[in-house]
N, C-alpha and C positions, 0 to 999 in steps of 0.2 A: 671263803664262799663258793658252795655249791646249790644248782638245781638239779630237788633230787622230789621224784610222786608216792603217793602213799593211797593204800583202796578204802576208800568210804563208800563199803558196800561190790556194788561192778564198776565206781568210776573211780581216778582218778585225784585222786586232790593233791595241785603244785603246791610247793613248797620250796622252802631255799634255807639249806645250814649254812649256819656261820660258828664257823670251827675259832677255835681260839689261835694265837699267833705260834709259830713251833707245831702244831696238831703231830700230834701222834698216831694210825690208830690204833697202832699198838696197846697202845695203853686205856685206860676206862674215866672217861669223863663225867663230872655233875652235866646234867641238862636240863633246860626251861623248856620247853613251848610255847610262842611269843603268836598271842593272837590280836588280829588287826580289829580296828574301831566299827560300826555297823558303817555299809558305802565306802568305807575304806577295801586297803589290798597290803600284803605281803610286803610289800614297796617304798612306800609311803611311813611312817611314825616309827608300823611293825618292826622294819629295818632298823631306823635309828638303836629304836631299844636292844635289839636283838641282835646288831654291832657292839655298840658295846657291850653287853654283858656278853661275848665270845671273849671279847679285852679282859674280862676279867678273867677269863679260863675256864669257862659253860661251852656247852656245846649247846645251840639254841635253835631250834624248830622254827620260824615265822612261814605260815599256809594261809593261802588263800579259800575263805569257805567255801563250800559246795555250790555249786550256780555261778559262784562270783570268779573274778579274775581272768585267772590259769586253770583252774580245776575246771572239770563235771559236774557231772549229776541230772540228777531227773528235772532236765527245765535250766531256763537262765534269771539269774537278780534274781531268786528265789531270796526269800527272812525266813526261815522257818524253822523255827527252833531249834525240837528233835534232833532235825539233818546236823544243826548249829556245833547241838554238843555232842553230836556222836563222831566228831569230825576230830573233838578233843580224844575222845579214848581212842578212836584211830589213830592217831597222832602217837600215841604211848606205843599202840603195834608198831608204830615202825620204828621209833628208839628203841625199842628192847630189844626188837634183832638185830642191832647194829653192836658188833665186840666192841668200836669203842668209848659209851654206853654202858656206867652204873648204871641198872635198872634201877636197886634202891637211891637215888639221888635224883630222882627225877622233880620238878618244878614246872611252876605254871606262872604266869604274866599275859594278863591282858588288859587291857587297854580301852578304855570307853564301851559300847556295847558289849565287845568281845572281851570288858573285864566283868560284866556282867553274862557271861554266859563261862566267863572261866571258872568261875565261881559254885555255879552251877552245875558244871562239870565235876567240879573237886570234889559237894557232895555226895557223885554217888563212883567216881573215877579214883579208885583209895591210893593208885601208884604215885596220882601224885603226893608227896609227898612235903608239897609247902607250894601255899599261894599271896599271891599278889597284883593288885589291879592297883593301875594309873587310873582315876576318872569315868570308873564305874558307871554307866549311866543302865538302868534298868529298862530296855527296849517295853517291853508290857506295860509298863505304868506311861510309859510315853508317849505312846498309841494310845493307850484309856485315857489318859488327857487329852490330847488333842489340844484344840482350840479353846484349853479351861472352861465350856461355857456346862453347863450341869447334866446335858445330854451327846454330850461329845463323846463320848463310845460309842451309846448306842446306835446313835446317826449315823456315823460311820459304819458299823456293819452294815447298816438297813444296805447299802450304799452300793457295799463290799459285794455283799451276796445279790443285790444285781443285778449289777458288771460277773458275775461268776454264773449267771444263771444265761445270763445274753452270752456267753464266750462258748456255753456248754450247747447254744442252740447258733452256732458259728461264727460268732465276734471275735476278732483279733484279742488277743490280748493288752489289758490295760499296762501300759509301758508307764509309769511315771520318776520323778524323781524324787530322793531321799530328798535332795534341799530340793525346795519347791521355785526359786529364782535363778533367774541364766545368769543375772549380776543385780549388783548393788544398787543399781537404779530400780532396777521391776519393785525389790526389796522396798527403796524410799516413797516408791506411789503406794505402796501397797498400804504405811502407817508400819509397818512390823521395825523395830526399833532392838528388839532381841542379842545380848549381845555374844550369841552362841548363833545365833543365825548369819546375822553378819560375819562374824568369825568363818564359817562354814565357809558362805560363799567367799570369799577369802582364802584358806587352803582348798577347799575342791577345785572350787571353778578359774584357778588362775595360777602363772607356774611355779608359786607358794608350793602347792601340794599335789599337785595335778599329776599323777601316774593314767595311762593307757587302762591300765588294772583295775581304775576305778570310775565306769563312764557317769556314776550319777543316774543308775536305772536300779528298776525295783519293780517287780511284778505284784502290783497292786493286791490280786484273789495272795497272793503267796502270801498278804497278813494276816487272815483272817486266826489263825492259832494266834500268834501271838501277841492278840486281845485278852482270852481266857491264860496270858504263860504271865508268869509271877517271877520273876529268875531269884531271888531269894525266902522263896518258900521250901519251906523246912530246911532252912539254913541254921535254926535254931535248934536243929537233932541230926545233921547230918554233916554240914561243917563244921572238923574238927581239925584242920592240916593246923599248922601254925598259918597265921595270914595280918600279911600288911596291903596297908589300906594308904593307898595316896590322894587327895584329890586339892585344887585351886583353893588357895584361896585370895582370889579379887574377885570383883562383882558376878555375880551368882546367874547364873542363863537359862532361858528354858529347860532345853534338856536334863539340870538336875542332878550333874554331876555331884556333886558336894553333898547334895541331903542322901542322895542314894550311898556313897561313901560313906556317910554315919550311919546308915540304915544298918547296911551289908555289915559295920563294926560292931556295932551295937546285941545285932542279930543274932552273927555268929557262936552255933557251940565254944569257935575254938577257944583254947585256954591262957594259948601263945597268941596274942593279938595287938597289932601295934597300928595306928593313926596317924597320919602324920600330914599336914598342912602345910603345902605349896605358896609362904607368905606372895599377896598377889599378885600370883596366875589366876591367870582363866583356865577354863579348858581346852582352848586351844592352844594355852603357853606351852601348854605339855606335851603336845604333836612336837612340838619340831624348837623352839626355841631353846638357846642351847644355855640360858642360865635354872632358870625353872626343871628343865630335864639333868640341869648339872646339879640340882637339890633334890631330885627325885633319884637321882641309879645312886648318891651315896648311901642314902636310904634300901633301897635294893641291892648295892654289896652288902652292907654291914647283913642286911634279913639273910636275902638267898646264903652267906658267906657263914654264917651258924646254925642256919633249917637243912641247909644240903651239904 
């Protein structure tokens, strides 16, 4: 593995280049851009999938989203869909300048929110020849649904706009957590029993998955564009590349990656597409648990092996 950077506009995006065993820079390898989940970083589940794909002979580029992890950008801890999607295009720009990458054999794999961003990016980034997602979650939908109350999105937008006014008048930026609880006890006291929230705490806020590049920080006002954004908008017109969707078949959680996976699969214009349900796997099982990942990797190995 090599640490590299590439440009998005004027700033550096931090990335890890996972290389096949016996790598020879004189050869031209197929390549895969690997995108981390919302609130995550390149060293977490993205690194697991990138390293496994590299062992199959792919050059894999796992990157930190702009303003997050080791990447620069116009601020910190922003979650802006336009910038997130542009990161993918810039990742391809980097790969096509590398002599050891076959520019006609570049694919993309996105995990959780990174999966929805990957699908969205592929609609306009035609240099991606194959698209795969694992537990893809449409962040716009998640934010709009909020607490599932009828007026959740409007109430949230009113609050965020009020905070933006305060910041324009000199108040410090509001930095909140993607995961709203510090530990499981706080979650229990709040009466939250959802499996995705429970396992998010286990993954992000414990040694299981905790990494310095994933500090559970989010600039609240940066999420305004998310409420008006749908990752799968125009997939029925523009997403035509071969598509592999992978979801967990265990207990469904509030993040909704199971239904989002089926929505993406059903909506995509791709004539070559498949959806695979990993039996019994929850959303976070497919982040780092060996058996569910092994099943997902069998599908990814066959998919990328055929399409790239």
